C-alpha positions as CSV (number, residue, x, y, z in Angstrom):
1,M,0.0,0.1,0.0
2,R,2.8,2.5,0.7
3,Q,4.6,1.4,-2.8
4,L,1.0,2.3,-4.5
5,Y,0.5,5.5,-2.3
6,I,4.1,7.0,-3.5
7,L,3.5,5.9,-6.9
8,I,0.0,7.6,-7.2
9,Q,1.8,10.8,-5.4
10,K,4.6,10.6,-7.9
11,E,2.0,10.5,-10.6
12,F,0.1,13.8,-9.4
13,I,3.2,15.4,-9.2
14,Q,4.0,14.5,-12.8
15,I,0.7,15.4,-14.0
16,F,0.8,18.8,-12.4
17,R,4.3,19.9,-13.4
18,N,3.0,19.5,-17.0
19,P,1.9,22.8,-18.1
20,I,-0.8,21.7,-20.6
21,I,-2.5,18.8,-18.8
22,P,-3.8,20.6,-15.7
23,R,-5.3,23.4,-18.1
24,L,-6.8,20.5,-20.5
25,I,-8.4,18.9,-17.4
26,F,-10.4,22.0,-16.5
27,I,-10.6,24.1,-19.4
28,F,-11.6,21.5,-22.0
29,P,-14.6,19.9,-20.4
30,V,-16.1,24.0,-19.8
31,M,-15.2,24.6,-23.4
32,V,-16.6,21.5,-24.9
33,M,-19.8,22.1,-22.9
34,L,-20.2,25.4,-23.7
35,V,-19.6,25.2,-27.4
36,M,-20.4,21.7,-28.7
37,P,-24.2,21.4,-27.8
38,W,-24.8,24.6,-29.9
39,V,-22.8,23.3,-33.0
40,T,-23.5,19.4,-33.0
41,T,-27.2,19.6,-33.6
42,M,-29.4,17.9,-35.9
43,D,-31.7,20.7,-36.6
44,V,-31.8,22.1,-40.1
45,R,-32.6,26.1,-40.3
46,G,-32.1,28.4,-43.0
47,V,-33.6,26.2,-45.5
48,K,-34.0,28.1,-48.7
49,L,-37.9,27.9,-50.2
50,S,-39.4,29.0,-53.4
51,I,-43.3,29.1,-53.1
52,V,-45.1,28.7,-56.4
53,D,-48.6,29.8,-55.6
54,Q,-51.1,29.2,-58.5
55,D,-54.2,28.9,-56.6
56,H,-54.2,32.7,-55.0
57,S,-56.7,31.9,-52.6
58,I,-57.2,32.9,-48.9
59,L,-56.2,29.4,-47.9
60,S,-53.0,29.6,-50.0
61,R,-52.0,33.1,-48.7
62,R,-52.3,31.7,-45.1
63,I,-50.2,28.9,-45.7
64,C,-47.5,31.2,-47.1
65,S,-47.9,33.9,-44.5
66,D,-47.2,30.9,-41.8
67,I,-44.4,29.3,-43.5
68,S,-42.6,33.0,-44.1
69,H,-42.9,33.5,-39.8
70,S,-41.0,29.9,-39.4
71,D,-37.5,30.2,-38.2
72,Y,-36.9,27.3,-40.5
73,F,-37.4,28.9,-43.7
74,V,-36.2,31.6,-45.8
75,C,-38.6,32.2,-48.3
76,R,-37.0,33.2,-51.8
77,D,-38.9,35.9,-54.4
78,S,-41.9,34.0,-55.7
79,V,-41.6,32.9,-59.3
80,T,-44.1,32.6,-62.0
81,G,-43.9,29.0,-62.9
82,I,-42.6,25.8,-61.6
83,A,-39.9,25.7,-64.5
84,G,-38.1,29.0,-63.1
85,A,-38.1,27.3,-59.4
86,F,-36.3,24.3,-60.7
87,D,-34.0,26.7,-62.5
88,L,-33.2,28.2,-59.0
89,V,-32.6,24.7,-57.5
90,E,-30.2,24.2,-60.6
91,D,-28.3,27.4,-59.5
92,G,-28.1,26.3,-55.6
93,Q,-30.5,29.6,-54.8
94,V,-33.4,27.3,-53.6
95,D,-33.6,23.9,-51.5
96,I,-37.2,23.1,-51.5
97,I,-39.9,24.1,-54.0
98,M,-43.6,24.1,-53.0
99,Q,-46.2,24.3,-55.5
100,I,-49.7,25.0,-54.5
101,P,-52.0,23.9,-57.3
102,Q,-54.8,26.1,-58.9
103,G,-58.3,25.3,-57.3
104,F,-56.6,24.0,-54.2
105,E,-58.9,25.7,-51.7
106,R,-62.0,25.2,-53.7
107,Q,-61.7,21.3,-54.0
108,L,-60.1,21.0,-50.1
109,M,-63.5,19.7,-49.1
110,S,-64.3,17.7,-52.1
111,P,-63.8,13.8,-52.2
112,S,-60.8,14.3,-54.2
113,P,-59.0,17.1,-53.1
114,L,-55.8,18.4,-54.6
115,S,-52.5,18.2,-53.0
116,I,-49.5,20.2,-52.5
117,D,-46.3,19.4,-54.4
118,I,-42.9,19.4,-52.5
119,S,-39.6,19.3,-54.3
120,A,-36.6,19.2,-52.1
121,N,-33.2,19.1,-53.3
122,A,-31.6,16.1,-51.8
123,V,-27.8,16.5,-52.5
124,N,-27.7,17.4,-49.0
125,A,-29.9,14.2,-48.0
126,T,-30.2,15.4,-44.1
127,K,-31.3,19.2,-45.3
128,G,-33.6,17.8,-47.6
129,A,-35.3,15.4,-45.8
130,L,-35.8,17.5,-42.7
131,G,-36.4,20.5,-44.3
132,G,-39.2,18.3,-46.1
133,Q,-40.7,17.2,-42.9
134,Y,-40.8,20.8,-41.3
135,L,-42.5,22.1,-44.5
136,V,-45.1,19.2,-44.4
137,Q,-45.7,20.2,-40.4
138,S,-46.1,24.0,-41.0
139,I,-48.7,23.2,-43.7
140,Q,-50.8,20.7,-41.7
141,K,-51.0,23.2,-38.8
142,S,-52.2,25.8,-41.5
143,L,-55.0,23.5,-42.9
144,L,-56.0,22.6,-39.2
145,S,-56.6,26.0,-38.2
146,Y,-58.3,26.6,-41.6
147,N,-60.5,23.7,-41.1
148,S,-61.4,24.6,-37.5
149,N,-63.1,27.8,-39.0
150,Y,-65.9,25.5,-40.3
151,G,-66.6,24.0,-36.6
152,G,-66.0,20.3,-37.7
153,A,-63.5,18.0,-35.8
154,T,-60.0,18.3,-36.9
155,M,-56.9,16.5,-36.8
156,S,-55.8,18.0,-33.4
157,D,-58.8,17.0,-32.0
158,L,-58.4,13.3,-32.6
159,V,-55.0,12.9,-32.2
160,A,-53.0,14.1,-29.1
161,V,-49.0,13.7,-29.7
162,Q,-47.1,13.8,-26.5
163,Y,-43.4,13.8,-26.6
164,R,-41.8,12.2,-23.2
165,Y,-38.4,12.9,-21.7
166,N,-37.7,15.8,-24.1
167,P,-41.1,17.6,-24.9
168,T,-39.3,20.6,-26.7
169,L,-37.8,18.4,-29.1
170,D,-34.2,20.0,-27.9
171,Y,-31.4,18.2,-29.8
172,R,-29.2,19.6,-27.2
173,Y,-30.7,17.3,-24.4
174,L,-29.5,14.3,-26.7
175,M,-26.2,15.5,-27.3
176,I,-25.2,17.0,-24.1
177,P,-24.9,13.4,-22.3
178,A,-23.0,12.2,-25.4
179,L,-20.4,15.0,-25.2
180,M,-19.7,13.9,-21.3
181,I,-19.1,10.7,-22.7
182,M,-16.7,11.8,-25.1
183,L,-14.8,13.8,-22.5
184,L,-14.2,10.7,-20.6
185,I,-13.1,9.1,-23.6
186,M,-10.4,11.7,-24.5
187,I,-9.3,12.4,-20.9
188,C,-9.5,8.9,-19.2
189,G,-8.6,7.0,-22.3
190,F,-6.1,9.3,-23.9
191,L,-4.1,10.6,-21.2
192,S,-3.5,7.5,-19.5
193,A,-2.1,5.9,-22.7
194,I,0.1,8.9,-23.5
195,N,1.4,9.3,-19.8
196,I,3.0,5.7,-20.0
197,V,4.4,6.1,-23.6
198,Q,6.0,9.6,-22.5
199,E,7.8,7.5,-19.5
200,K,8.8,5.1,-22.1
201,E,10.3,7.5,-24.3
202,S,11.9,9.5,-21.6
203,G,13.7,6.2,-19.9
204,T,12.2,6.9,-16.6
205,I,9.9,3.6,-17.0
206,E,13.2,1.5,-17.2
207,Q,14.0,2.9,-14.0
208,I,10.5,1.5,-12.3
209,N,10.9,-1.8,-14.0
210,V,14.3,-2.6,-11.8
211,T,12.2,-1.9,-8.9
212,P,10.5,-4.7,-6.9
213,L,7.1,-2.7,-8.3
214,G,4.5,-5.5,-9.3
215,R,2.6,-5.3,-12.6
216,F,-0.6,-4.6,-10.7
217,T,0.4,-2.2,-8.4
218,F,2.3,-0.3,-11.4
219,V,-1.1,-0.2,-13.5
220,L,-2.9,0.7,-10.4
221,G,-0.8,3.5,-9.7
222,K,-0.8,4.8,-13.2
223,L,-4.8,4.5,-13.5
224,I,-6.2,5.9,-9.7
225,P,-5.1,9.6,-10.8
226,F,-6.9,9.3,-14.0
227,W,-10.0,7.8,-12.1
228,I,-10.3,10.6,-9.9
229,I,-9.7,13.0,-13.0
230,G,-12.5,11.4,-14.7
231,L,-14.9,12.1,-11.7
232,V,-13.8,15.6,-11.7
233,V,-14.5,16.0,-15.2
234,I,-17.8,14.5,-15.2
235,S,-18.6,16.6,-12.2
236,I,-17.7,19.8,-14.1
237,A,-19.4,19.1,-17.0
238,M,-22.7,18.1,-15.0
239,T,-22.6,21.6,-13.4
240,V,-21.8,23.7,-16.8
241,A,-25.0,21.7,-18.4
242,W,-26.9,22.6,-15.1
243,L,-25.9,26.4,-15.1
244,V,-26.1,27.1,-18.8
245,Y,-28.4,24.8,-20.1
246,G,-30.7,24.1,-17.3
247,L,-30.0,20.2,-17.7
248,S,-30.1,18.4,-14.4
249,P,-30.3,14.6,-14.2
250,A,-33.6,13.2,-13.8
251,G,-32.6,10.3,-11.8
252,S,-30.2,9.7,-9.2
253,L,-26.5,11.0,-9.3
254,W,-25.4,8.1,-7.3
255,C,-26.2,6.1,-10.7
256,I,-24.4,8.3,-12.7
257,Y,-21.4,8.4,-10.8
258,L,-21.4,4.4,-10.3
259,A,-21.7,4.2,-14.0
260,T,-18.8,6.6,-14.8
261,L,-16.5,5.2,-12.0
262,L,-17.1,1.7,-13.9
263,F,-16.7,3.3,-17.5
264,I,-13.1,5.3,-16.4
265,L,-11.8,2.2,-14.6
266,G,-12.3,0.1,-17.5
267,F,-11.6,2.6,-20.4
268,S,-8.5,4.0,-18.6
269,G,-7.4,0.2,-18.3
270,F,-7.8,-0.1,-22.2
271,G,-5.6,3.0,-22.7
272,V,-2.8,1.4,-20.6
273,V,-3.1,-1.7,-23.0
274,I,-2.9,0.8,-25.9
275,A,0.3,2.1,-24.5
276,N,2.2,-1.2,-23.6
277,I,1.6,-2.4,-27.2
278,S,3.1,1.0,-28.5
279,D,6.6,2.0,-28.8
280,N,6.1,5.8,-29.1
281,I,3.5,8.5,-28.9
282,Q,2.8,8.4,-32.7
283,Q,1.9,4.8,-32.6
284,T,-0.5,5.5,-29.4
285,M,-2.5,8.3,-30.9
286,F,-2.8,6.6,-34.3
287,L,-4.5,3.4,-32.4
288,M,-6.3,5.5,-29.8
289,F,-7.7,7.5,-32.5
290,F,-8.7,4.2,-34.6
291,F,-10.5,2.8,-31.7
292,I,-12.3,6.0,-30.6
293,I,-13.6,6.6,-34.2
294,I,-15.1,2.7,-33.9
295,F,-16.7,3.9,-30.3
296,M,-18.1,6.9,-31.8
297,L,-19.8,5.6,-34.8
298,L,-20.9,2.2,-33.4
299,S,-21.9,2.8,-29.8
300,G,-25.0,4.7,-30.5
301,L,-23.3,8.1,-29.5
302,L,-24.3,10.0,-32.7
303,T,-26.5,7.4,-34.2
304,P,-29.1,5.2,-32.9
305,I,-28.0,1.4,-32.6
306,S,-31.4,-0.1,-34.1
307,S,-30.8,2.0,-37.4
308,M,-27.7,0.0,-38.0
309,P,-27.2,-3.2,-39.9
310,E,-27.9,-6.3,-37.9
311,W,-24.2,-7.4,-37.7
312,A,-23.1,-4.0,-36.5
313,Q,-25.7,-4.3,-33.7
314,H,-24.2,-7.3,-32.4
315,F,-20.9,-5.8,-32.7
316,T,-21.8,-2.8,-30.4
317,L,-22.5,-5.7,-27.8
318,L,-18.5,-5.7,-27.6
319,L,-18.0,-2.0,-27.0
320,S,-18.3,-0.7,-23.4
321,P,-19.4,3.1,-24.7
322,R,-22.6,1.5,-25.7
323,Y,-23.8,0.3,-22.1
324,Y,-22.4,3.8,-20.5
325,I,-24.2,5.8,-23.4
326,E,-27.6,3.8,-22.5
327,I,-27.2,4.4,-18.8
328,M,-26.2,8.1,-19.0
329,R,-29.3,8.9,-21.3
330,S,-31.8,6.9,-19.5
331,V,-30.8,8.3,-16.0
332,Y,-30.3,11.8,-17.3
333,L,-33.6,12.2,-19.3
334,K,-35.7,9.5,-18.1
335,G,-34.7,8.9,-14.4
336,T,-34.5,5.3,-14.7
337,H,-33.3,3.4,-11.7
338,F,-30.5,1.1,-11.2
339,T,-32.7,-2.0,-10.8
340,E,-33.8,-1.5,-14.6
341,L,-30.2,-0.9,-15.7
342,W,-28.3,-3.7,-13.9
343,P,-27.5,-5.5,-17.0
344,N,-25.5,-2.5,-18.5
345,Y,-23.8,-1.8,-15.0
346,A,-22.8,-5.5,-15.2
347,M,-21.3,-5.4,-18.7
348,L,-19.2,-2.2,-17.5
349,A,-17.9,-4.4,-14.4
350,L,-16.7,-7.2,-16.7
351,F,-15.0,-4.4,-19.0
352,V,-13.5,-3.4,-16.0
353,V,-11.8,-6.7,-15.3
354,V,-10.9,-7.4,-18.7
355,F,-9.1,-4.6,-19.6
356,N,-7.2,-4.1,-16.5
357,V,-6.2,-7.7,-16.2
358,L,-5.0,-7.3,-20.3
359,A,-3.2,-4.0,-18.9
360,A,-1.4,-6.0,-16.1
361,L,-0.6,-8.9,-18.4
362,T,0.7,-6.7,-21.5
363,Y,3.0,-4.7,-19.1
364,K,5.0,-8.3,-18.7
365,R,6.7,-7.3,-21.9
366,Q,8.3,-4.1,-20.3
367,V,9.9,-6.2,-17.6
């Protein structure tokens, strides 16, 4: 225990003597939480829209007015025909064309009403798809308002939509827990790996190798400081999320800290494994970037796992961030209890054992 205490003390001295790492630990999470939620969004705004109104009725003017007041669209000057609108699309001046046919209002209540045609430029598939959806929603609201003037039942009277856990559909609420996970991956995984490789390059690890220090003691001494740093980082991130965005965990804090502790125990061990099989910082950085990209793309951090191919869904079972992401989003947004998430905690604990045993075994080659 005394050897472990002295080794941990040495690690903290070495960390705080570094001119960059202490600043990185405190400034990096604050800057990421302040900037990234605003730029990492799937919301599409400023969609350039051209309206071809061939009806010129009260209803068509209401639809156009409602759309023009939306924050999602920038209405371009109306053109006389659909051909002119497509010319604007070709020139890149318009993203979506909405064509209201002649007689649209007159035949609205008939058995065979006319439809509004929407043509979206899908070169940017996300902008085209979401812009088209926003436009359809705006048109539906205008039609519902128009139909209510006749005193009949409208769609809003028959169907009630309720968005649970994120009633405002704010994309930041989805991204903030994900950004916390990215912070832990970068700091606890990256720094723990680079810390060991730096000692390899400087030669100080050779001095440790000739001491009676055991492999597990050495690994623990390297990892415990980053476990503490990881808990500090997640605390800073949650504080910024609460102060700036008003987002606080709907569930228990101890569920978040327990999951965080298990995750950083395992992922910092993974970083040590990468450092043990690398000879220099360049190799470590390339390997870590390779695995981090896999974790970000296949763990459900950015895209839903259910939308992935079946083989990819099975592969995600081997990735520890998958389980931590599910815990964070469930506890943070839904207030889910530990009893419902215990399989995820069990998998994180399994990764702790696997990665840290591998870290100790791969260190054998340094002796």
